[in-house]
Every structure is written in structure tokens, then in C-alpha cells.
C-alpha positions as CSV (number, residue, x, y, z in Angstrom):
1,M,-13.3,9.6,11.8
2,S,-12.1,9.2,15.5
3,H,-8.6,10.3,14.9
4,T,-9.4,13.7,13.5
5,I,-8.4,16.7,15.7
6,S,-11.2,18.2,17.6
7,S,-11.4,22.0,18.1
8,E,-12.2,21.4,21.7
9,S,-9.2,19.3,22.2
10,P,-6.8,19.9,25.3
11,Q,-4.2,20.8,22.8
12,D,-5.8,24.2,22.4
13,S,-4.6,25.3,25.9
14,R,-1.1,23.8,25.3
15,N,-0.2,24.9,21.9
16,P,3.3,23.7,21.0
17,S,5.9,25.9,19.3
18,L,7.1,25.1,15.9
19,L,10.4,24.0,17.4
20,D,8.6,21.5,19.8
21,A,6.7,20.1,16.8
22,L,9.9,19.8,14.6
23,I,12.3,18.2,17.4
24,P,10.9,14.7,17.3
25,L,10.4,14.7,13.4
26,L,14.1,16.0,12.8
27,I,15.5,13.5,15.1
28,L,13.5,10.7,13.4
29,I,14.8,11.8,10.0
30,G,18.3,11.7,11.5
31,L,18.0,8.2,13.0
32,L,16.3,6.8,9.9
33,S,19.0,8.2,7.8
34,L,21.5,6.4,10.0
35,S,19.4,3.3,10.0
36,V,19.6,3.2,6.1
37,Y,23.3,3.9,6.3
38,F,24.0,1.2,8.6
39,Y,21.8,-1.5,7.5
40,G,20.6,-0.5,3.9
41,A,17.7,-2.6,2.6
42,D,17.6,-4.4,5.9
43,S,16.7,-1.3,7.9
44,S,13.1,-2.3,8.0
45,Y,13.7,-5.4,9.8
46,G,14.3,-3.8,13.3
47,P,16.5,-0.7,13.0
48,N,13.7,1.5,11.8
49,Q,11.3,0.3,14.5
50,I,13.8,1.2,17.2
51,A,14.1,4.8,15.6
52,L,10.4,5.1,15.6
53,L,9.8,4.0,19.1
54,L,12.6,6.1,20.4
55,C,11.2,9.3,18.7
56,A,7.8,8.5,20.0
57,G,9.5,8.7,23.5
58,V,11.1,12.0,22.4
59,A,7.7,13.4,21.2
60,A,6.1,12.3,24.5
61,L,8.9,14.1,26.6
62,V,8.4,17.4,24.6
63,G,4.5,17.0,25.1
64,M,5.0,16.5,28.8
65,K,7.3,19.6,28.9
66,N,4.2,21.5,27.3
67,G,1.9,20.3,30.2
68,F,0.5,16.9,29.0
69,T,0.7,14.1,31.4
70,W,2.3,10.7,30.6
71,K,-1.1,9.1,30.6
72,E,-2.2,11.4,27.9
73,M,0.9,10.8,25.8
74,E,0.7,7.0,26.3
75,G,-3.1,7.3,25.3
76,G,-2.1,9.0,22.1
77,M,0.3,6.1,21.2
78,L,-2.5,3.5,22.0
79,H,-5.0,5.4,20.1
80,G,-2.6,5.7,17.1
81,M,-1.9,1.9,17.3
82,S,-5.7,1.2,17.6
83,L,-6.2,2.8,14.2
84,V,-4.3,0.0,12.3
85,F,-5.8,-3.1,14.0
86,G,-7.9,-3.5,10.9
87,A,-4.8,-3.3,8.7
88,I,-3.1,-5.8,11.0
89,L,-5.8,-8.3,10.6
90,I,-5.6,-8.0,6.8
91,L,-1.9,-8.4,6.8
92,L,-2.2,-11.7,8.8
93,A,-5.0,-12.8,6.6
94,V,-2.8,-12.0,3.4
95,G,0.1,-14.0,4.9
96,A,-2.2,-17.0,5.5
97,L,-3.8,-16.6,1.9
98,I,-0.3,-16.7,0.3
99,G,0.7,-19.8,2.2
100,S,-2.4,-21.7,1.5
101,W,-2.6,-20.6,-2.2
102,I,0.8,-21.8,-2.8
103,L,0.1,-25.2,-1.1
104,A,-3.1,-25.3,-3.1
105,G,-1.2,-24.9,-6.4
106,T,-3.1,-21.6,-7.0
107,V,0.0,-19.4,-7.2
108,P,2.1,-22.1,-9.0
109,S,-0.7,-22.5,-11.7
110,M,-0.9,-18.6,-12.1
111,I,3.0,-18.7,-12.6
112,Y,2.8,-21.7,-14.9
113,Y,0.1,-20.1,-17.2
114,G,1.5,-16.6,-16.8
115,V,5.0,-17.5,-17.9
116,Q,3.6,-19.0,-21.3
117,M,1.2,-16.2,-21.9
118,L,3.1,-13.0,-21.1
119,S,5.9,-11.9,-23.2
120,P,9.1,-10.6,-21.4
121,E,9.1,-7.5,-23.6
122,W,5.7,-6.4,-22.7
123,F,5.6,-7.9,-19.2
124,Y,6.0,-4.7,-17.1
125,A,3.4,-2.8,-19.1
126,A,1.0,-5.7,-19.1
127,S,1.4,-6.3,-15.2
128,C,0.5,-2.6,-14.8
129,V,-2.6,-2.9,-16.9
130,I,-3.8,-6.1,-15.3
131,C,-3.4,-4.8,-11.8
132,A,-5.1,-1.6,-12.9
133,V,-8.2,-3.5,-14.2
134,V,-8.6,-5.7,-11.2
135,G,-8.0,-2.8,-8.7
136,L,-10.5,-0.8,-10.5
137,S,-13.0,-3.6,-10.2
138,I,-12.5,-4.4,-6.5
139,G,-11.2,-1.0,-5.2
140,S,-8.3,-2.4,-3.1
141,S,-4.6,-2.0,-3.9
142,W,-3.8,-4.3,-1.1
143,T,-5.9,-7.2,-2.3
144,T,-4.7,-6.7,-5.8
145,A,-1.0,-6.8,-4.8
146,G,-1.6,-9.7,-2.4
147,T,-3.1,-11.9,-5.1
148,L,-2.1,-11.1,-8.7
149,G,0.8,-9.1,-7.5
150,V,2.3,-12.1,-5.8
151,A,1.9,-14.3,-9.0
152,L,3.3,-11.6,-11.2
153,M,6.5,-11.3,-8.9
154,G,6.7,-15.0,-9.4
155,I,6.4,-14.8,-13.2
156,A,9.0,-12.1,-13.3
157,G,11.5,-14.3,-11.4
158,A,10.9,-17.1,-13.8
159,L,11.5,-14.9,-16.8
160,G,14.6,-13.3,-15.2
161,L,13.1,-9.9,-15.0
162,N,14.0,-7.1,-12.5
163,P,11.9,-7.6,-9.3
164,A,12.1,-4.0,-8.4
165,I,10.5,-2.8,-11.7
166,T,7.9,-5.5,-11.6
167,A,6.9,-4.3,-8.1
168,G,6.8,-0.8,-9.3
169,A,4.5,-1.9,-12.2
170,V,2.2,-3.9,-9.9
171,I,2.0,-1.0,-7.4
172,S,1.3,1.6,-10.2
173,G,-1.5,-0.5,-11.6
174,A,-2.9,-1.3,-8.2
175,Y,-3.1,2.2,-7.1
176,F,-4.5,3.6,-10.3
177,G,-7.4,1.1,-9.9
178,D,-7.7,1.9,-6.1
179,K,-7.6,5.7,-6.7
180,M,-10.3,5.6,-9.4
181,S,-12.7,3.0,-8.0
182,P,-15.9,4.1,-6.3
183,L,-15.5,1.0,-4.1
184,S,-12.1,2.3,-2.6
185,D,-12.2,3.4,1.0
186,T,-9.5,6.1,0.4
187,T,-11.5,7.5,-2.6
188,N,-14.6,7.6,-0.4
189,V,-12.7,9.2,2.6
190,A,-11.2,11.9,0.3
191,A,-14.6,12.9,-1.0
192,A,-16.2,12.7,2.5
193,V,-13.8,14.8,4.3
194,T,-14.1,17.6,1.7
195,S,-17.8,17.3,1.4
196,N,-17.9,16.5,-2.3
197,D,-19.9,14.1,-4.4
198,L,-18.0,10.8,-4.9
199,F,-18.5,10.6,-8.7
200,L,-17.7,14.2,-9.2
201,H,-14.5,13.7,-7.2
202,I,-13.6,10.7,-9.4
203,R,-14.4,12.7,-12.5
204,H,-12.2,15.6,-11.4
205,M,-9.3,13.2,-10.7
206,L,-9.1,12.1,-14.3
207,W,-7.2,15.2,-15.2
208,T,-4.2,14.0,-13.2
209,T,-4.7,10.4,-13.1
210,I,-5.1,9.5,-16.8
211,P,-1.9,11.4,-17.9
212,A,0.1,9.9,-15.0
213,F,-0.9,6.4,-15.8
214,T,-0.5,6.8,-19.5
215,I,3.1,8.2,-19.0
216,A,3.8,5.3,-16.6
217,L,2.6,2.7,-19.2
218,I,4.8,4.2,-21.9
219,V,7.9,4.1,-19.7
220,F,7.2,0.5,-18.5
221,A,6.7,-0.4,-22.3
222,A,10.0,1.3,-23.2
223,I,11.9,-0.4,-20.4
224,G,10.5,-3.8,-21.5
225,L,11.6,-3.2,-25.2
226,M,14.8,-1.7,-24.6
227,A,16.1,-3.7,-21.5
228,D,17.8,-7.0,-21.8
229,T,14.9,-9.3,-21.0
230,G,16.6,-12.5,-22.2
231,Q,18.2,-13.5,-18.8
232,A,16.0,-16.6,-18.6
233,S,16.6,-18.9,-21.7
234,A,13.9,-21.1,-23.2
235,E,15.7,-24.1,-21.6
236,D,15.6,-22.4,-18.1
237,I,11.9,-21.7,-18.5
238,Q,11.0,-25.2,-19.6
239,Q,12.9,-26.6,-16.6
240,L,11.0,-24.3,-14.3
241,L,7.7,-25.3,-15.8
242,G,8.7,-28.9,-15.4
243,A,9.6,-28.4,-11.9
244,L,6.2,-26.8,-11.1
245,Q,4.4,-29.7,-12.7
246,E,6.6,-32.1,-10.7
247,E,5.7,-30.5,-7.2
248,F,2.1,-29.5,-8.0
249,S,-1.0,-30.7,-10.0
250,I,-1.2,-27.6,-12.3
251,S,-4.8,-27.1,-13.4
252,I,-7.6,-24.6,-13.9
253,V,-9.2,-26.0,-10.7
254,S,-6.4,-24.6,-8.7
255,L,-7.5,-21.2,-9.8
256,L,-10.8,-21.5,-8.1
257,P,-9.7,-19.8,-4.9
258,L,-8.6,-16.7,-7.0
259,A,-11.9,-16.5,-8.9
260,L,-13.9,-16.8,-5.5
261,L,-11.8,-14.0,-3.9
262,L,-12.3,-11.6,-6.9
263,F,-16.0,-12.3,-6.8
264,M,-16.3,-11.7,-3.0
265,A,-14.2,-8.5,-3.4
266,W,-16.4,-7.3,-6.4
267,R,-19.5,-7.9,-4.2
268,R,-18.0,-5.6,-1.6
269,I,-17.7,-8.3,1.0
270,P,-15.1,-6.7,3.6
271,A,-11.5,-7.4,3.0
272,Y,-10.7,-9.5,6.2
273,P,-13.5,-12.1,5.7
274,T,-12.8,-12.2,2.0
275,L,-9.2,-13.0,2.6
276,I,-9.8,-15.5,5.2
277,I,-12.4,-17.4,3.2
278,G,-10.0,-17.3,0.2
279,A,-7.2,-18.7,2.4
280,L,-9.5,-21.4,3.9
281,V,-10.7,-22.5,0.4
282,G,-7.1,-22.7,-0.7
283,C,-6.7,-25.2,2.2
284,V,-9.6,-27.3,1.0
285,I,-8.2,-27.3,-2.5
286,A,-4.9,-28.2,-1.2
287,M,-6.1,-31.2,0.8
288,I,-8.1,-32.6,-2.1
289,F,-5.9,-32.0,-5.0
290,E,-2.4,-31.6,-3.6
291,P,-2.3,-34.4,-0.9
292,N,1.3,-35.2,-1.3
293,A,2.4,-31.7,-1.0
294,T,0.2,-31.2,2.0
295,R,1.6,-34.3,3.8
296,Q,5.0,-33.5,3.0
297,L,4.6,-30.0,4.6
298,A,3.0,-31.7,7.6
299,G,6.0,-34.1,7.9
300,G,3.8,-37.2,8.4
301,E,1.3,-39.6,7.0
302,G,-2.3,-40.4,8.0
303,P,-5.6,-38.5,7.5
304,L,-4.8,-35.9,10.1
305,S,-1.5,-35.1,8.2
306,L,-3.7,-33.3,5.6
307,L,-5.2,-31.0,8.2
308,K,-1.8,-30.4,9.8
309,G,-0.2,-29.5,6.4
310,A,-3.0,-27.1,5.6
311,W,-2.9,-25.7,9.0
312,H,0.9,-25.2,8.8
313,S,0.5,-23.2,5.5
314,L,-1.7,-20.7,7.2
315,F,0.7,-19.8,10.0
316,D,4.2,-20.5,8.6
317,G,3.7,-20.7,4.8
318,Y,4.9,-23.2,2.3
319,K,8.5,-24.5,2.0
320,S,9.3,-25.9,-1.4
321,T,11.4,-29.1,-1.6
322,S,12.0,-28.7,-5.3
323,S,15.7,-29.2,-6.6
324,N,15.2,-26.3,-9.0
325,E,16.5,-23.2,-7.0
326,A,14.2,-20.8,-8.9
327,V,11.0,-22.8,-8.0
328,A,12.2,-23.3,-4.4
329,S,12.9,-19.5,-4.1
330,L,9.6,-18.5,-5.7
331,L,7.4,-20.7,-3.6
332,S,9.0,-20.8,-0.1
333,K,7.0,-17.9,1.4
334,G,3.8,-16.9,3.0
335,G,2.1,-17.7,6.4
336,M,1.0,-15.2,9.1
337,S,4.5,-15.4,10.6
338,S,5.9,-13.8,7.6
339,M,4.1,-10.6,8.4
340,L,5.1,-10.2,12.1
341,N,8.1,-7.9,11.2
342,T,5.8,-5.7,9.0
343,I,3.2,-5.5,11.9
344,W,6.1,-4.5,14.3
345,L,7.0,-1.7,11.9
346,I,3.5,-0.5,11.5
347,I,2.8,-0.5,15.3
348,S,6.0,1.4,16.0
349,A,5.0,4.1,13.2
350,M,1.6,4.5,14.6
351,A,2.9,4.9,18.1
352,F,5.0,7.8,16.9
353,G,2.2,9.2,14.8
354,G,-0.3,8.8,17.6
355,V,1.7,10.8,20.2
356,M,2.6,13.5,17.5
357,E,-1.1,14.1,16.9
358,R,-2.1,14.0,20.5
359,A,0.6,16.5,21.5
360,G,-0.6,18.9,18.6
361,F,2.6,18.7,16.7
362,L,1.1,17.4,13.5
363,E,-1.4,20.4,13.4
364,R,1.3,22.9,14.3
365,I,3.4,21.7,11.3
366,V,0.4,22.0,9.0
367,R,-0.4,25.5,10.2
368,W,3.3,26.4,9.5
369,A,3.2,24.9,6.1
370,L,0.2,27.1,5.3
371,S,1.6,30.5,6.7
372,G,3.6,31.5,3.7
373,V,1.1,30.4,1.0
374,K,0.1,33.4,-1.2
375,T,-0.7,31.7,-4.6
376,V,-2.8,28.8,-6.1
377,G,0.5,27.1,-7.0
378,G,1.9,27.6,-3.5
379,L,-1.3,26.2,-1.9
380,I,-1.4,22.9,-4.0
381,T,2.3,22.5,-3.4
382,S,2.0,23.0,0.3
383,T,-0.9,20.4,0.5
384,V,1.1,17.9,-1.6
385,F,4.1,18.2,0.6
386,T,2.0,18.3,3.8
387,C,0.2,15.0,2.7
388,F,3.5,13.4,2.0
389,G,5.0,14.6,5.3
390,M,2.0,13.3,7.2
391,N,2.3,10.0,5.4
392,A,5.9,10.0,6.8
393,A,5.2,11.4,10.3
394,A,2.0,9.6,11.1
395,G,2.7,6.4,9.2
396,D,-0.9,6.1,8.0
397,Q,-2.5,7.2,4.6
398,Y,-6.0,7.9,6.2
399,M,-4.4,10.5,8.6
400,A,-2.5,11.9,5.5
401,I,-5.9,12.5,3.9
402,I,-8.2,13.5,6.8
403,I,-5.9,15.9,8.8
404,P,-4.9,18.0,5.7
405,G,-8.3,17.7,4.3
406,R,-9.8,19.4,7.3
407,M,-7.1,22.0,7.7
408,F,-6.8,23.1,4.1
409,R,-10.5,23.5,3.4
410,E,-10.7,27.1,4.4
411,A,-7.4,28.0,2.6
412,F,-8.8,26.6,-0.7
413,E,-12.0,28.6,-0.3
414,G,-9.8,31.6,0.5
415,K,-8.1,31.2,-2.9
416,G,-11.5,30.9,-4.6
417,L,-11.0,27.1,-5.3
418,H,-13.8,24.5,-5.2
419,G,-13.5,21.6,-2.9
420,L,-13.0,19.3,-5.7
421,N,-9.5,20.7,-6.2
422,L,-8.6,19.8,-2.6
423,S,-10.1,16.3,-2.8
424,R,-8.2,15.6,-5.9
425,T,-5.0,16.9,-4.4
426,L,-5.5,14.7,-1.3
427,E,-5.6,11.7,-3.5
428,D,-2.8,12.7,-5.7
429,S,-0.6,12.9,-2.6
430,G,-2.0,11.5,0.6
431,T,-3.3,8.3,-1.1
432,I,-0.6,7.9,-3.7
433,T,2.6,8.6,-1.7
434,S,1.9,6.4,1.2
435,V,3.4,3.5,-0.5
436,L,6.8,5.2,-1.1
437,I,7.5,5.4,2.7
438,P,8.9,2.1,4.2
439,W,7.4,2.6,7.7
440,N,4.0,3.8,6.4
441,T,1.4,1.0,6.6
442,C,1.2,0.8,2.8
443,G,4.8,0.8,2.2
444,A,5.4,-1.8,4.8
445,Y,2.6,-4.0,3.4
446,M,3.8,-3.8,-0.2
447,A,7.5,-4.6,0.8
448,A,6.4,-7.6,2.8
449,T,3.8,-8.9,0.3
450,L,5.8,-8.4,-3.0
451,G,9.2,-9.2,-1.4
452,V,11.0,-6.0,-2.5
453,A,12.3,-3.4,-0.2
454,T,10.4,-0.1,-0.4
455,F,13.4,2.0,-1.4
456,S,14.1,-0.5,-4.2
457,Y,10.8,-0.4,-5.8
458,A,10.0,3.3,-5.1
459,P,11.8,4.7,-8.1
460,F,9.8,2.5,-10.3
461,A,6.4,3.2,-8.8
462,L,6.1,5.7,-11.6
463,F,2.3,6.4,-11.4
464,N,2.8,7.2,-7.6
465,I,5.7,9.6,-8.4
466,L,3.8,11.3,-11.4
467,C,0.6,12.1,-9.7
468,P,1.8,14.5,-7.0
469,L,4.1,16.2,-9.6
470,L,1.2,16.7,-12.0
471,A,-0.9,18.0,-9.2
472,I,2.0,20.7,-8.5
473,A,2.3,21.5,-12.1
474,Y,-1.3,22.1,-12.6
475,G,-1.4,24.3,-9.6
476,W,1.3,26.5,-10.9
477,L,-0.2,26.6,-14.4
478,H,-3.8,27.1,-13.0
479,F,-4.8,24.2,-15.2
480,K,-8.0,22.5,-14.5
481,Q,-8.5,24.3,-11.1
482,M,-12.3,24.5,-10.7
483,P,-13.3,27.8,-9.3
484,L,-15.4,28.1,-6.2
485,G,-19.1,28.6,-6.8
486,T,-19.2,26.9,-10.3
487,Q,-22.5,25.6,-11.3
488,Q,-21.1,22.6,-13.3
489,P,-20.6,20.2,-10.4
490,L,-24.3,20.8,-9.3
491,Q,-25.6,20.4,-12.7
492,D,-23.6,17.2,-13.1
493,A,-24.8,16.0,-9.6
494,E,-28.4,16.6,-10.7
495,K,-28.0,14.6,-13.9
496,A,-26.4,11.6,-11.9
């Protein structure tokens, strides 16, 4: 990976002090706290971006004090931003897909059928399981949330269920599937950076992943059974179903874009072309089966109005004209433009993370975190908190896997621990906690896609909270910590 720290980097001759490394981070924590205090859930719509860019400047100034040039600091920022160009393309594609799928009747049909099939009492648990199965099949939490997750949020709104809990259930299921799928990029990265066999890595993760997912499911089921889920009456639901039928031609045909997208994802076609093709197929379905809605979105008549309406859905989403407020609220969304604020947040976070890495601050903080570690429990705990801190400081889950993965290898070996323990811990913390941080690429994506602020859904992303806690508990209890030099992994690899 191009953004790992090289042992021959110029940082070696300009090592920062711990204070140097912590100054930008502490200022960032202070500014982000003020941002949340002043703006609450709206802090991700500009205030957090300002805080991140200001602290990128602070980090650059401290780096220049240590002997780096402005060009080098700027290069670090640009390099950090370059790492998320792929994620930005996916974000834009998801925005286009949501807009075209609403216009095509795909999302309305999923909501229509889902409202009738899913019981409010079991909805949270069912959503978690559905997203887990799909995530496991295609290996992508982002694709799962951007397709099924959007529909499940709509169903929850129709049933009068809590959107934050729903988002937590969707994210829990999507990340379970992503973490355990051999098709997942983060799963492959964690295995590769620790030089472990992919399937042995997945098998070793079962010890923390299955208990965490089981507990999350039990809690979601309990919330559904105990909470007041009768906010939407049978009459309200019938009115909503009628409004959906009035605005769209609800049918199985409308679900074709979803079937095609899941098939392409299962065939391991890259995410960006998969999403773009799914969005374009949605446009075709809309022009053929939803001509009235498409012309209305275009604001005109004639054959070219169909093309204009489909085009509009890609860049600015769908605007419902339904007199039913619930339907209008559920379906007025999507388009590439809806993702621009999220892209702004991601770019700002990666500018900060890039300069922090280039100046050697991230490496210095990791070395400090390791300095007082004397026990296995302390090592696992340090790894978990370092990965979480890297997610917050660098704004990117890949950096939260790769940098600690490289730097903790010798420490795990020194404690007599097999590398599979490190790869599992990287996933339990680096992969899983990224979605709990608003300015991380994953947290920003989920907030924009599901329409729920990160701090609102975070308490209900139960699987993502439980995994790192179980990893720490296992470390202190010395439970399922594979010793270095064990022959079992080699035997298993030979059988595979």
C-alpha cells in the first residue's frame, strides 16, 4: 500500500516529540467538541470540516518547525486526499443510484413489499440479519447500506420506527457481513498486512464476531418486542401504500436493478462500475415503466423529457410530489449532489490525516501507545485504542488497519502471540469502529446514505461497539489467544 510509512522516510531524521504529535490532535478534539456543542447534529455540515482543515494547518506548522518544508506538508495533504478518490467515486455513484432507483420505482417497491412482510416487533433484528446475509455474500458494507439499507430506512419510517435504531441494525448487519466475507477488501488487507492466510484469519475472527453478533441480535429483538412499535396505525400504513401506488407502478419488474446489482457484486465486479451500471439500469426502467414520474421530474413533455428526467435523478435525486407527507419525506432524496457535503468532510479529514502521517506524528503516537505495554491484555487494549485513534486522526479505516498492523507485529511476536491474533484485533477495532466517527470516510458515508447523524446511530451500532470490547476482554482473560509457533494454522492451511 502506498500510504504506509517507509523505514527510509525523511521522517527518520526529523523525529517529532510526543508533544509535537499530540498538539494538532488535542486541538482537533477541542474544536470538534466545540463544533458539536454549537451545532449538534448539524456539525458535520461545515463546522467539522473547518476544524479539520484548521488542524491540518496546525500540524503543517508543527512539521515545518521540525524541519519539513511547506511543499512536503502540502504533499502529505494531497497524498492523503488521493487515497480516498476511489471512495469519492463510490459516494457519487451511490447518490446517483439512489436517485435513479427511486425514480424507477425500485426503492418504492422495496418499501411497499417490505412494509407488508416485516413485522414491526421483529423489524430491527430482521434488518440486521438481512444486511448480514447480503454483506457476507457481496463483501461490501457500503453497497449493502446504499441499497437494502436505504429501503429498510424507508420501511422503518413507514412503520413509525426509530430511524437511529434502524440505522444501527443496518450497520451492525452490514459490517458483520463485510468483516466475515472473503470478498471484503478490509478483510483481505488485515490478513495481508499481518502475513496471514485469509481463511485462517476469517476462522480466527469467529471467536469475537459470532458472540458480538449474537448479543446484538438479542438486544435488537428485545428492543423491538419491548418498545412501543405501534406509532403507525394500520390506517396510516394503508394510506402510505396507496400513496406509493398512486405515484409509482409498483411491481416485481422494478426490482430488476437490485437483482442485477447484487449479481454483479457477487461476481466481484468492482464497486464503482457496479453502482454506475445499477444507476443507469434504473434510469432505463424509469423511462420505460415510470414515464409520468420521469416527465414530471423533468418539468416538461416530449420524448426528450424522459431522458432529461432520468438525467436529473442522477445528479439531483428525486423530488416527490405526493400529498402524503410520509411518502414525500421518504422519497425526496438521492442524486450526486446529496453527497457533496460528505465528500467535503472526507477530503478535510484526509488532508489532516495526510499531514499527520507525513510529519511522523501518527507513528510517534503509536510508539508512545506501545511504550508502557507489559501484558497481553495491555497489548490488545493498546492495539484496539490505537486503531480507534487512527480512525479518528487519519479519517480512513485502511490507515487504521495498515499502520498499526505494521507497527504492532513485533510487539505481538515479543509477547509470544501468533499473527492471527493481531489480524483479528485489527478487524475488531480498525475495521469496525470506523463507522462510529463522523469525519471518518465510513461514518460520513453511512450518515449521508442512511440519513441519520453518526452520533445518533452510534449507540445502536451494537455489533461495532461489542467487537472491540470482546477483543479487549479476551486479551485480559487470555482467551483464544493463539500462541506463536503453533502448528495448527499450518495444518489447517495444508488441508485447505
